[in-house]
N, C-alpha and C positions, 0 to 999 in steps of 0.2 A: 293692852288695857291702860297702861300708864299714859300712852299718847292720847287715847280717847278721853280720859279724865282731864288731862291738861287742856285739851282743846275744848271740851265741854264748858270749861270755866271762862272761855272767851278772854284769855289773857292778852296783854300787850306782848307780842312775840319779839319785839325789838328791845324789850327791857333787859338790862344786864342781870345775870345771876352769877354768883361766886361759888366756886368749888371750895368746900371747907373740909376740915378733918372728919366731920360727920359723914362725908360722902365716901371716905376711904373704906374699902372692903377688907375689914379685919377678920371676917368670918371665913372667907374662901382664899383671901390673898390674891384675888384676880388683879391683873395688871391694868394700868391705865396711863395714858400720856397726858391726862388732864391733872396737872399738879395742883396741890393745895394752893389757893390764892388765884388760880386761873379765873379770869372774868370773860364770859361769853354771853351772847344773847340767848334768850330763851329759845328762839328759833334754831340756833346752832346746836344748843343742847338737845333739842328734840331730834334734829337731824342725826347727830352723832349717836344718840341712844338707839334710834331705829335702824340706822344703816350699819354702824360699827359696833353695836352692842356695848357702848360706853356706859358702864354701870354707874360711874360717878356722875355723869350727866343725868342719868335717869333718877338717881337719888336726889340730886340737887333740884330737879324739877318738882319732885314731891315736897321737898323742904320749903320751896318758894310758893307753894300752894296756900291759899288763904286758910289759916288755921294750922299750917304746918303738916308734918308727916302723919300725925294721927287722923287729921281731917281728910287727908289725901287717901289713906288706906281705907277709911270708912267709905269714901266716895267710890273707890274701886269696887268694894263689895256691893254697894248699892247698884252700881252699873251692871255688875255681873248678875245680880238678881233680876234687874229689869230686862236683861237679855235672855232670861230663862236658863242661866248657867247654874243649875241647881246643885251640881256636884263640885263647884269651884269655891275656893276661899283664897283671899290674898292677904299677905301680911307685910309686904314691902314693895316699892316701885321697881326693884331691879330683877326680881325673880331668883335672887341668890339664896333666899331663905327656903329651906326644905318644907316649911309649913305652908308655902304657896302650893296649892293642889288644884288639879283640874282633870278632865277626861278628854279624850279625842273628840267626842261629840260636843262637849262644851266649847272646846277650842275652835271647832268648825263654826259654831255660832258666833264666837268672838271675831274670827277672821271675816265672816260675812258682814258683821256690823262695822268693823274697822274699814272695810272696803268702801264704805259710804263717805269716808273722810278724804278729800282730795290730797291734803298734806301728808297723810299717812301713806297713801298710795305712792306719792312722789318721793318722799324721803326714804321709805323702806326699799325702794327699787333703784335708788341712785347708786351707780357703780362705785363712785368715789368722789372725794372733795378735798380741797386744800383749805385748811382753816388756820387762823392765827391763834397761837397759844403762847401767852406770855412773850409776845413780840417775835415769835418764830413761826414760820410757815410750815405746817406739818400736813402730810398726806394721810388721809383716812380712807379705808376701803370697805366695801360691803362684805359682811361675813358670809353671804350666800353668793358664790361665784356664778350661779346660774343666771343672775340678773344681767350679766354681761354676755350671755350666750345668744347668738342670733337665731338659734332654733327654739328659744323659749319666748313666750309672750306673757310676762309675769306682771300682775296688777298689784300685788302686795306680797311682802316676804318678811319673815323673821326667823332667825336661828336662836337657839338657846342651849345652854349646857350647865348642869351641875351634876355631881357624881350620882346622886340619888335618882335623877331623871334620865341621865344619859344624854346623848346628842339628839337634839330635836330640831324640827323644821316645820313651819307652817307657811303655806303659800295660797294665794288666789292666782289662778292662771287660766289661760285659754288653751285647751288641748283638744285636738280633733274637732275644732270649731265649736267647742262647748266650754262655758265657764265652769271651772271646777275649783273646789277647795281641797287642798292636800294637807293632811296632818300626819307627820312622821315622828314617832316617839321612841326614845331609847335605842337609837341606832348603835350598833356594836363597834364599827370601825370609824376611822377618822373621816373617810369619804363615803361611808355607807348611806347617809341620808341623801347625799347628792346622787349616788348610784341608784338608790331606791326611787327617787323622784324621776330619774331618767327612765327607769324600767317601767314605772307607772305610765309615763308619757308614751313610750313605745307600745305598751300593751293597748292603751286606749286608741292610739292611731291605727294599730293593726286591726283591732276589733271594729273600729269605725269603717275601715276600708272593706271589711267583709260583711258589714251590716249586722254585727253581733254585739254592738256596744249597748249595754243596758242604760236606762235613763238615770239610774242612781247606782254608784259603786262605792 
């Protein structure tokens, strides 16, 4: 949602944005390699937010929106309403606030909408990138290891985690020669969301081979 709202405003993606103390996660204490004072382009911030779940980059994108964070969050909720996400509400650009709420059905709507944005498709499925941070070259990697798997054809991907929601994963992918949206919420183990995605894929491929794959699952 953060990425769609940023891109809907048609910003200059090459403009520099600065990571400030306002972007530090004092709520969850999540780690980041984007130190306060880091200056990166808006495009790089979008890439790192989508690919590596860099919360400071996501928050900075919201702060640099016209009207600042309040206007950005309002735009997120307007976008959700326009997509028919009637059970969703957003309070920050990072997803770290537990007052951000949604449902599997609404998230499927959001993934389908986000898939229409070429940059979101590209950035969310980039396996890794080297970026300059305060004069140092740092390697960042995708939080979803499946984007690097030769057995998957993934068009869009995003992981997420806070304690209240558990480990989550949304993807648009092509499975059994069909485009599908996969939404996995509150996975119990560290790799469960990856394992569940692989199990769904195997089930769909097996069902397709026997002619028993339903048109909607």
